[in-house]
Structures are given as structure tokens and as C-alpha cells.
Biopython code that builds the backbone (N, CA, C, O; Angstrom):
import numpy as np
from Bio.PDB.StructureBuilder import StructureBuilder

atoms = [
    (1, "LEU", "N", (0.028, -20.705, -18.989)),
    (1, "LEU", "CA", (-1.427, -20.276, -19.163)),
    (1, "LEU", "C", (-2.260, -21.537, -18.970)),
    (1, "LEU", "O", (-2.070, -22.514, -19.694)),
    (2, "VAL", "N", (-3.158, -21.532, -18.028)),
    (2, "VAL", "CA", (-4.079, -22.554, -17.885)),
    (2, "VAL", "C", (-5.197, -22.286, -18.737)),
    (2, "VAL", "O", (-5.861, -21.262, -18.580)),
    (3, "THR", "N", (-5.490, -23.230, -19.737)),
    (3, "THR", "CA", (-6.641, -23.007, -20.708)),
    (3, "THR", "C", (-7.731, -23.967, -20.466)),
    (3, "THR", "O", (-8.774, -23.920, -21.118)),
    (4, "ARG", "N", (-7.499, -24.890, -19.486)),
    (4, "ARG", "CA", (-8.580, -25.917, -19.249)),
    (4, "ARG", "C", (-8.735, -25.937, -17.696)),
    (4, "ARG", "O", (-7.803, -25.702, -16.927)),
    (5, "ALA", "N", (-9.902, -26.215, -17.345)),
    (5, "ALA", "CA", (-10.353, -26.460, -15.985)),
    (5, "ALA", "C", (-9.657, -27.729, -15.652)),
    (5, "ALA", "O", (-9.617, -28.585, -16.535)),
    (6, "LEU", "N", (-9.092, -27.979, -14.480)),
    (6, "LEU", "CA", (-8.625, -29.267, -14.132)),
    (6, "LEU", "C", (-9.527, -29.779, -12.935)),
    (6, "LEU", "O", (-9.852, -29.039, -12.006)),
    (7, "GLY", "N", (-9.888, -31.058, -13.030)),
    (7, "GLY", "CA", (-10.787, -31.689, -11.893)),
    (7, "GLY", "C", (-12.234, -31.644, -12.243)),
    (7, "GLY", "O", (-13.047, -32.019, -11.398)),
    (8, "VAL", "N", (-12.634, -31.219, -13.415)),
    (8, "VAL", "CA", (-13.965, -31.148, -13.874)),
    (8, "VAL", "C", (-14.499, -32.585, -14.314)),
    (8, "VAL", "O", (-15.580, -33.035, -13.934)),
    (9, "MET", "N", (-13.668, -33.210, -15.111)),
    (9, "MET", "CA", (-13.927, -34.388, -15.425)),
    (9, "MET", "C", (-13.060, -35.556, -14.836)),
    (9, "MET", "O", (-11.970, -35.279, -14.335)),
    (10, "PRO", "N", (-13.493, -36.820, -14.877)),
    (10, "PRO", "CA", (-12.744, -37.882, -14.128)),
    (10, "PRO", "C", (-11.419, -37.996, -14.865)),
    (10, "PRO", "O", (-10.457, -38.336, -14.176)),
    (11, "GLN", "N", (-11.230, -37.777, -16.093)),
    (11, "GLN", "CA", (-9.921, -37.963, -16.992)),
    (11, "GLN", "C", (-9.626, -36.689, -17.559)),
    (11, "GLN", "O", (-10.384, -36.280, -18.438)),
    (12, "VAL", "N", (-8.566, -35.929, -17.177)),
    (12, "VAL", "CA", (-8.254, -34.746, -17.686)),
    (12, "VAL", "C", (-6.838, -34.691, -18.391)),
    (12, "VAL", "O", (-5.830, -34.946, -17.733)),
    (13, "GLU", "N", (-6.772, -34.386, -19.612)),
    (13, "GLU", "CA", (-5.356, -34.492, -20.130)),
    (13, "GLU", "C", (-4.916, -32.981, -20.177)),
    (13, "GLU", "O", (-5.403, -32.233, -21.025)),
    (14, "PRO", "N", (-4.058, -32.569, -19.324)),
    (14, "PRO", "CA", (-3.571, -31.089, -19.284)),
    (14, "PRO", "C", (-2.593, -30.975, -20.513)),
    (14, "PRO", "O", (-1.894, -31.893, -20.943)),
    (15, "GLU", "N", (-2.665, -29.637, -21.027)),
    (15, "GLU", "CA", (-1.799, -29.238, -22.083)),
    (15, "GLU", "C", (-0.539, -28.558, -21.458)),
    (15, "GLU", "O", (-0.631, -27.593, -20.699)),
    (16, "LEU", "N", (0.660, -29.136, -21.834)),
    (16, "LEU", "CA", (1.902, -28.589, -21.216)),
    (16, "LEU", "C", (2.838, -27.927, -22.144)),
    (16, "LEU", "O", (3.043, -28.485, -23.222)),
    (17, "ASN", "N", (3.387, -26.907, -21.900)),
    (17, "ASN", "CA", (4.221, -26.188, -22.696)),
    (17, "ASN", "C", (5.660, -25.806, -22.040)),
    (17, "ASN", "O", (5.717, -25.387, -20.884)),
    (18, "HIS", "N", (6.700, -25.956, -22.762)),
    (18, "HIS", "CA", (8.015, -25.509, -22.190)),
    (18, "HIS", "C", (8.514, -24.274, -22.694)),
    (18, "HIS", "O", (8.339, -24.049, -23.891)),
    (19, "TRP", "N", (9.123, -23.410, -21.969)),
    (19, "TRP", "CA", (9.821, -22.103, -22.512)),
    (19, "TRP", "C", (11.150, -22.166, -21.765)),
    (19, "TRP", "O", (11.265, -22.516, -20.590)),
    (20, "PRO", "N", (12.106, -21.800, -22.546)),
    (20, "PRO", "CA", (13.437, -21.761, -21.862)),
    (20, "PRO", "C", (13.521, -20.446, -21.165)),
    (20, "PRO", "O", (13.031, -19.446, -21.690)),
    (21, "LEU", "N", (14.154, -20.391, -19.939)),
    (21, "LEU", "CA", (14.268, -19.236, -19.145)),
    (21, "LEU", "C", (15.592, -18.668, -19.309)),
    (21, "LEU", "O", (16.531, -19.401, -19.617)),
    (22, "GLN", "N", (15.754, -17.346, -19.118)),
    (22, "GLN", "CA", (17.110, -16.825, -19.064)),
    (22, "GLN", "C", (17.166, -16.086, -17.580)),
    (22, "GLN", "O", (16.158, -15.882, -16.902)),
    (23, "GLN", "N", (18.349, -15.763, -17.238)),
    (23, "GLN", "CA", (18.642, -15.165, -15.930)),
    (23, "GLN", "C", (17.816, -13.884, -15.928)),
    (23, "GLN", "O", (17.875, -13.153, -16.917)),
    (24, "GLY", "N", (17.057, -13.561, -14.895)),
    (24, "GLY", "CA", (16.277, -12.295, -14.779)),
    (24, "GLY", "C", (14.764, -12.391, -15.312)),
    (24, "GLY", "O", (13.937, -11.497, -15.130)),
    (25, "ASP", "N", (14.517, -13.557, -15.973)),
    (25, "ASP", "CA", (13.060, -13.680, -16.446)),
    (25, "ASP", "C", (12.190, -13.752, -15.230)),
    (25, "ASP", "O", (12.520, -14.191, -14.129)),
    (26, "ARG", "N", (11.016, -13.253, -15.591)),
    (26, "ARG", "CA", (10.070, -13.284, -14.450)),
    (26, "ARG", "C", (8.878, -13.909, -14.743)),
    (26, "ARG", "O", (8.355, -13.616, -15.819)),
    (27, "ILE", "N", (8.265, -14.806, -13.936)),
    (27, "ILE", "CA", (7.067, -15.500, -14.341)),
    (27, "ILE", "C", (6.019, -15.027, -13.379)),
    (27, "ILE", "O", (6.295, -14.715, -12.221)),
    (28, "LEU", "N", (4.738, -14.977, -13.913)),
    (28, "LEU", "CA", (3.478, -14.438, -13.179)),
    (28, "LEU", "C", (2.550, -15.459, -13.268)),
    (28, "LEU", "O", (2.165, -15.875, -14.361)),
    (29, "LEU", "N", (2.063, -16.006, -11.958)),
    (29, "LEU", "CA", (1.022, -16.914, -11.844)),
    (29, "LEU", "C", (0.074, -16.226, -11.225)),
    (29, "LEU", "O", (0.366, -15.728, -10.138)),
    (30, "CYS", "N", (-1.326, -16.031, -11.791)),
    (30, "CYS", "CA", (-2.378, -15.086, -11.074)),
    (30, "CYS", "C", (-3.718, -15.637, -11.458)),
    (30, "CYS", "O", (-3.936, -16.377, -12.417)),
    (31, "SER", "N", (-4.581, -15.188, -10.594)),
    (31, "SER", "CA", (-5.937, -15.413, -10.950)),
    (31, "SER", "C", (-6.445, -14.494, -11.865)),
    (31, "SER", "O", (-5.744, -13.569, -12.274)),
    (32, "ASP", "N", (-7.937, -14.706, -12.331)),
    (32, "ASP", "CA", (-8.407, -13.869, -13.297)),
    (32, "ASP", "C", (-8.914, -12.481, -12.635)),
    (32, "ASP", "O", (-9.384, -11.546, -13.284)),
    (33, "GLY", "N", (-8.745, -12.506, -11.301)),
    (33, "GLY", "CA", (-9.063, -11.294, -10.538)),
    (33, "GLY", "C", (-8.042, -10.242, -10.934)),
    (33, "GLY", "O", (-8.299, -9.051, -10.758)),
    (34, "LEU", "N", (-6.913, -10.634, -11.453)),
    (34, "LEU", "CA", (-5.909, -9.752, -11.997)),
    (34, "LEU", "C", (-6.073, -9.347, -13.370)),
    (34, "LEU", "O", (-6.111, -8.162, -13.701)),
    (35, "THR", "N", (-6.181, -10.413, -14.257)),
    (35, "THR", "CA", (-6.093, -10.326, -15.658)),
    (35, "THR", "C", (-7.472, -9.864, -16.227)),
    (35, "THR", "O", (-7.530, -9.458, -17.387)),
    (36, "ASP", "N", (-8.623, -9.920, -15.408)),
    (36, "ASP", "CA", (-9.919, -9.309, -15.854)),
    (36, "ASP", "C", (-9.938, -7.919, -15.612)),
    (36, "ASP", "O", (-10.791, -7.217, -16.157)),
    (37, "MET", "N", (-8.964, -7.378, -14.743)),
    (37, "MET", "CA", (-8.907, -5.942, -14.379)),
    (37, "MET", "C", (-7.815, -5.207, -15.162)),
    (37, "MET", "O", (-7.972, -4.016, -15.431)),
    (38, "LEU", "N", (-6.772, -5.836, -15.517)),
    (38, "LEU", "CA", (-5.761, -5.176, -16.179)),
    (38, "LEU", "C", (-5.481, -5.794, -17.603)),
    (38, "LEU", "O", (-5.456, -7.002, -17.838)),
    (39, "SER", "N", (-5.277, -4.789, -18.511)),
    (39, "SER", "CA", (-4.851, -5.209, -19.958)),
    (39, "SER", "C", (-3.339, -5.774, -19.980)),
    (39, "SER", "O", (-2.500, -5.600, -19.096)),
    (40, "ASP", "N", (-3.186, -6.451, -21.122)),
    (40, "ASP", "CA", (-1.658, -7.054, -21.158)),
    (40, "ASP", "C", (-0.767, -5.923, -21.142)),
    (40, "ASP", "O", (0.320, -6.007, -20.570)),
    (41, "ALA", "N", (-1.199, -4.704, -21.817)),
    (41, "ALA", "CA", (-0.290, -3.488, -21.807)),
    (41, "ALA", "C", (0.016, -2.918, -20.507)),
    (41, "ALA", "O", (1.129, -2.446, -20.276)),
    (42, "SER", "N", (-1.075, -2.941, -19.503)),
    (42, "SER", "CA", (-1.008, -2.480, -18.277)),
    (42, "SER", "C", (0.009, -3.349, -17.562)),
    (42, "SER", "O", (0.944, -2.832, -16.950)),
    (43, "LEU", "N", (-0.168, -4.722, -17.633)),
    (43, "LEU", "CA", (0.744, -5.637, -16.899)),
    (43, "LEU", "C", (2.144, -5.427, -17.382)),
    (43, "LEU", "O", (3.103, -5.337, -16.617)),
    (44, "ALA", "N", (2.221, -5.352, -18.712)),
    (44, "ALA", "CA", (3.642, -5.191, -19.334)),
    (44, "ALA", "C", (4.294, -3.919, -18.702)),
    (44, "ALA", "O", (5.456, -3.914, -18.296)),
    (45, "SER", "N", (3.517, -2.917, -18.654)),
    (45, "SER", "CA", (4.132, -1.492, -18.153)),
    (45, "SER", "C", (4.511, -1.635, -16.792)),
    (45, "SER", "O", (5.515, -1.008, -16.454)),
    (46, "LEU", "N", (3.885, -2.374, -15.872)),
    (46, "LEU", "CA", (4.250, -2.604, -14.516)),
    (46, "LEU", "C", (5.507, -3.568, -14.423)),
    (46, "LEU", "O", (6.297, -3.521, -13.480)),
    (47, "PHE", "N", (5.606, -4.355, -15.379)),
    (47, "PHE", "CA", (6.854, -5.279, -15.313)),
    (47, "PHE", "C", (8.044, -4.445, -15.818)),
    (47, "PHE", "O", (9.173, -4.704, -15.402)),
    (48, "GLU", "N", (7.856, -3.571, -16.596)),
    (48, "GLU", "CA", (8.899, -2.826, -17.302)),
    (48, "GLU", "C", (9.485, -1.912, -16.230)),
    (48, "GLU", "O", (10.614, -1.447, -16.388)),
    (49, "GLU", "N", (8.724, -1.624, -15.092)),
    (49, "GLU", "CA", (9.509, -0.738, -14.177)),
    (49, "GLU", "C", (10.577, -1.426, -13.412)),
    (49, "GLU", "O", (11.296, -0.792, -12.639)),
    (50, "ASN", "N", (10.705, -2.695, -13.603)),
    (50, "ASN", "CA", (11.906, -3.377, -12.945)),
    (50, "ASN", "C", (11.839, -3.286, -11.345)),
    (50, "ASN", "O", (12.855, -3.279, -10.649)),
    (51, "LEU", "N", (10.623, -3.221, -10.871)),
    (51, "LEU", "CA", (10.494, -3.199, -9.374)),
    (51, "LEU", "C", (11.085, -4.523, -8.712)),
    (51, "LEU", "O", (11.254, -5.504, -9.437)),
    (52, "PRO", "N", (11.372, -4.575, -7.497)),
    (52, "PRO", "CA", (11.688, -5.802, -6.773)),
    (52, "PRO", "C", (10.454, -6.544, -6.679)),
    (52, "PRO", "O", (9.379, -5.963, -6.531)),
    (53, "LEU", "N", (10.552, -7.799, -6.756)),
    (53, "LEU", "CA", (9.391, -8.750, -6.809)),
    (53, "LEU", "C", (8.252, -8.370, -5.751)),
    (53, "LEU", "O", (7.073, -8.249, -6.084)),
    (54, "GLU", "N", (8.672, -8.211, -4.566)),
    (54, "GLU", "CA", (7.637, -7.807, -3.506)),
    (54, "GLU", "C", (6.766, -6.738, -3.892)),
    (54, "GLU", "O", (5.539, -6.812, -3.838)),
    (55, "ARG", "N", (7.543, -5.550, -4.357)),
    (55, "ARG", "CA", (6.921, -4.261, -4.689)),
    (55, "ARG", "C", (6.015, -4.474, -6.097)),
    (55, "ARG", "O", (4.912, -3.962, -6.290)),
    (56, "LEU", "N", (6.675, -5.272, -6.950)),
    (56, "LEU", "CA", (5.854, -5.494, -8.079)),
    (56, "LEU", "C", (4.479, -6.275, -7.741)),
    (56, "LEU", "O", (3.428, -5.932, -8.282)),
    (57, "GLN", "N", (4.534, -7.196, -6.946)),
    (57, "GLN", "CA", (3.281, -7.901, -6.498)),
    (57, "GLN", "C", (2.360, -6.908, -5.879)),
    (57, "GLN", "O", (1.181, -6.897, -6.235)),
    (58, "GLU", "N", (2.803, -6.069, -4.975)),
    (58, "GLU", "CA", (1.922, -5.146, -4.544)),
    (58, "GLU", "C", (1.331, -4.201, -5.534)),
    (58, "GLU", "O", (0.143, -3.881, -5.544)),
    (59, "ALA", "N", (2.278, -3.757, -6.399)),
    (59, "ALA", "CA", (1.709, -2.711, -7.462)),
    (59, "ALA", "C", (0.720, -3.434, -8.411)),
    (59, "ALA", "O", (-0.129, -2.735, -8.964)),
    (60, "LEU", "N", (0.744, -4.713, -8.642)),
    (60, "LEU", "CA", (-0.186, -5.336, -9.509)),
    (60, "LEU", "C", (-1.352, -5.486, -8.766)),
    (60, "LEU", "O", (-2.384, -5.201, -9.374)),
    (61, "ILE", "N", (-1.472, -5.880, -7.540)),
    (61, "ILE", "CA", (-2.763, -5.965, -6.786)),
    (61, "ILE", "C", (-3.353, -4.543, -6.553)),
    (61, "ILE", "O", (-4.575, -4.409, -6.618)),
    (62, "GLU", "N", (-2.603, -3.536, -6.302)),
    (62, "GLU", "CA", (-3.210, -2.073, -6.327)),
    (62, "GLU", "C", (-3.780, -1.691, -7.457)),
    (62, "GLU", "O", (-4.879, -1.138, -7.419)),
    (63, "ALA", "N", (-3.102, -1.932, -8.695)),
    (63, "ALA", "CA", (-3.686, -1.490, -9.887)),
    (63, "ALA", "C", (-4.883, -2.187, -10.253)),
    (63, "ALA", "O", (-5.802, -1.612, -10.836)),
    (64, "ALA", "N", (-4.924, -3.675, -9.869)),
    (64, "ALA", "CA", (-6.297, -4.352, -10.261)),
    (64, "ALA", "C", (-7.450, -3.793, -9.313)),
    (64, "ALA", "O", (-8.612, -3.697, -9.706)),
    (65, "ASN", "N", (-7.030, -3.430, -8.022)),
    (65, "ASN", "CA", (-7.994, -3.036, -7.177)),
    (65, "ASN", "C", (-8.619, -1.590, -7.730)),
    (65, "ASN", "O", (-9.829, -1.393, -7.846)),
    (66, "ALA", "N", (-7.649, -0.672, -8.032)),
    (66, "ALA", "CA", (-7.953, 0.726, -8.562)),
    (66, "ALA", "C", (-8.709, 0.535, -9.767)),
    (66, "ALA", "O", (-9.560, 1.386, -10.027)),
    (67, "ALA", "N", (-8.554, -0.396, -10.516)),
    (67, "ALA", "CA", (-9.432, -0.659, -11.908)),
    (67, "ALA", "C", (-10.850, -1.409, -11.534)),
    (67, "ALA", "O", (-11.624, -1.735, -12.434)),
    (68, "GLY", "N", (-11.094, -1.623, -10.355)),
    (68, "GLY", "CA", (-12.492, -2.100, -9.956)),
    (68, "GLY", "C", (-12.365, -3.332, -8.955)),
    (68, "GLY", "O", (-13.205, -3.477, -8.067)),
    (69, "GLY", "N", (-11.496, -4.056, -9.083)),
    (69, "GLY", "CA", (-11.181, -5.096, -8.186)),
    (69, "GLY", "C", (-12.369, -6.041, -7.851)),
    (69, "GLY", "O", (-12.664, -6.298, -6.684)),
    (70, "LYS", "N", (-12.999, -6.518, -8.854)),
    (70, "LYS", "CA", (-14.340, -7.138, -8.906)),
    (70, "LYS", "C", (-14.314, -8.572, -8.284)),
    (70, "LYS", "O", (-15.313, -9.104, -7.801)),
    (71, "ASP", "N", (-13.125, -9.122, -8.340)),
    (71, "ASP", "CA", (-12.919, -10.494, -7.838)),
    (71, "ASP", "C", (-11.612, -10.614, -6.979)),
    (71, "ASP", "O", (-10.851, -9.663, -6.800)),
    (72, "ASN", "N", (-11.426, -11.850, -6.474)),
    (72, "ASN", "CA", (-10.167, -12.134, -5.581)),
    (72, "ASN", "C", (-9.036, -11.954, -6.549)),
    (72, "ASN", "O", (-9.163, -12.199, -7.749)),
    (73, "ILE", "N", (-7.958, -11.532, -6.019)),
    (73, "ILE", "CA", (-6.767, -11.337, -6.816)),
    (73, "ILE", "C", (-5.607, -11.940, -6.215)),
    (73, "ILE", "O", (-5.019, -11.470, -5.241)),
    (74, "GLY", "N", (-5.255, -13.132, -6.904)),
    (74, "GLY", "CA", (-4.141, -13.877, -6.425)),
    (74, "GLY", "C", (-2.960, -13.684, -7.396)),
    (74, "GLY", "O", (-3.096, -13.873, -8.605)),
    (75, "VAL", "N", (-1.793, -13.301, -6.829)),
    (75, "VAL", "CA", (-0.665, -13.133, -7.537)),
    (75, "VAL", "C", (0.800, -13.873, -7.036)),
    (75, "VAL", "O", (1.285, -13.614, -5.934)),
    (76, "VAL", "N", (1.311, -14.642, -7.809)),
    (76, "VAL", "CA", (2.604, -15.276, -7.328)),
    (76, "VAL", "C", (3.619, -14.830, -8.520)),
    (76, "VAL", "O", (3.367, -15.042, -9.707)),
    (77, "LEU", "N", (4.669, -14.258, -8.105)),
    (77, "LEU", "CA", (5.891, -13.890, -8.937)),
    (77, "LEU", "C", (7.174, -14.848, -8.747)),
    (77, "LEU", "O", (7.526, -15.168, -7.612)),
    (78, "ILE", "N", (7.792, -15.248, -9.777)),
    (78, "ILE", "CA", (9.059, -16.050, -9.600)),
    (78, "ILE", "C", (9.977, -15.406, -10.473)),
    (78, "ILE", "O", (9.519, -14.991, -11.538)),
    (79, "GLU", "N", (11.363, -15.216, -10.191)),
    (79, "GLU", "CA", (12.225, -14.759, -10.999)),
    (79, "GLU", "C", (13.461, -15.851, -11.160)),
    (79, "GLU", "O", (13.892, -16.489, -10.200)),
    (80, "GLN", "N", (13.939, -15.970, -12.427)),
    (80, "GLN", "CA", (14.842, -16.820, -12.581)),
    (80, "GLN", "C", (16.295, -16.350, -12.215)),
    (80, "GLN", "O", (16.801, -15.300, -12.612)),
    (81, "GLY", "N", (16.875, -17.251, -11.424)),
    (81, "GLY", "CA", (18.147, -16.772, -10.877)),
    (81, "GLY", "C", (19.241, -17.275, -12.011)),
    (81, "GLY", "O", (18.970, -17.658, -13.148)),
    (82, "ALA", "N", (20.567, -17.172, -11.395)),
    (82, "ALA", "CA", (21.662, -17.607, -12.169)),
    (82, "ALA", "C", (21.627, -19.028, -12.377)),
    (82, "ALA", "O", (22.510, -19.578, -13.034)),
]
sb = StructureBuilder()
sb.init_structure("model")
sb.init_model(0)
sb.init_chain("A")
sb.init_seg("    ")
for serial, (resi, resn, name, xyz) in enumerate(atoms, 1):
    if name == "N":
        sb.init_residue(resn, " ", resi, " ")
    sb.init_atom(name, np.array(xyz, "f"), 0.0, 1.0, " ", f" {name:<3s}", serial, name[0])
structure = sb.get_structure()
């Protein structure tokens, strides 16, 4: 979760966190064009469908557009392998 703008000031101290991943865990990197349109519950519901990553990406973008799509929607999905 990016909680600070990077590159605004000459010196920026990023906040870093580490989470252990297990096989099958999925990571979502996205713009606020997605999260401003969909609630956490809506996002979780789409993830619970266990769609292949390419289809999940499409479903997330389709849902954000259906909810109004007021901004650019950037979505990157990563799945932890074995």
C-alpha cells in the first residue's frame, strides 16, 4: 500500500512492510481508479471467485467501469507460485 507520494520532495523516506506469502497468494497493485470505484468487499468478492489472473484482471476493470469508471484504471496481478 503506497501511503506517501514518491518524488514530491528532494528527500523521501519510503515506508516498507514485509508480509510472508504462501503458494497461491495473490497480490494486487492498482491505481485509485480501481479502489475509488470498488469497495473492499467488492474486491474481495471478485478475488473469492478464484478466476485465472487474466480473467480476474478483466473482471476488476469491468466492475470499476460499471461503477462509474471516473479515472484511469491500472491493475497488475501477481500470484505466488511454489
